[in-house]
N, C-alpha and C positions, 0 to 999 in steps of 0.2 A: 280192281281191288279183289283179291282172293279171299274167300270165306275162311275163317279160322275154324280149325277142327281139333278135336281131342286135346283138351287142355292137359298140360303136364304139371305135376306138382313141383314147385320150386321152393327153395329155402332161402330166407333172408335173415341175416344176423344183424340185429340193431343194438348199438351200444348207447346206454343212457347213464352217464356217470359210472357208478360201480355196478349197475344192474345191466344184465344182458338178457335179451329175449329172442327166442327162436320163433319166427313166424312162418307158418306154412300158407302158401297162397296157390291159387289155381290159375296162374297166368299161362297163356299159350306160348310155348317155347318150341319153335320149329327147327329141325335139323337142316332143312334145305328143301328145295323143290325138285322133284324128279318127274320127267316126262317119259311115259311108257308108250312105245309105238309098236303095236302088234295086232295082226288081223284076228287072232284068237281071243274071243271074249273071255274064255276060261283063264288063259294066261294073264290077261290084263287084270281080271278079278283077283286071282291068287296073289300076284305081285303087288297090286294096290293094297290089298288087305294086310299083307306082311309089312310093307313099308309104312303105311299109315299107323300100324301098331307100334312101330319104332319111331313115331313122331316126325315122319317126313310128310310134306305136302305132296300129293301125287296128282299129276295130270295124265290123261290118256288120249290116244289117237288110234284110229283103226287102220290107217294106211300112211304111206310116206308123204303124200300131199298134205293130209290133215296134220301129220306130225310136223312137217316143215312150217306150216302156217302157225301152229301153236307154239313152236319153238321161237319164231320171230315175235309173236305177240306177247308171250308169257316170259320168255327168257329164263328157262329153268336152269338149275345148277348142273343137272346131269340128264342125259337122254339115254334111255335103254331101248334098243330095238332089235327085232329079229332080222335076219338077212335072207 
């Protein structure tokens, strides 16, 4: 189970007879999971920060072997890696 991060504000419209109410809540809404595989800590940190700021869940790995293992165990939606 992955920890939830950075709640996103979502809006729910409820209808009650003739009355309508707009309710704001802080549910966690994730865009998807991205695995970043890169040996550069700086690159992983910059990309992770940017993607998390846009409500993606980010996983990281420092090399191909670790990336392969995380890809199998976590099954991310997208893998970004340097060549």
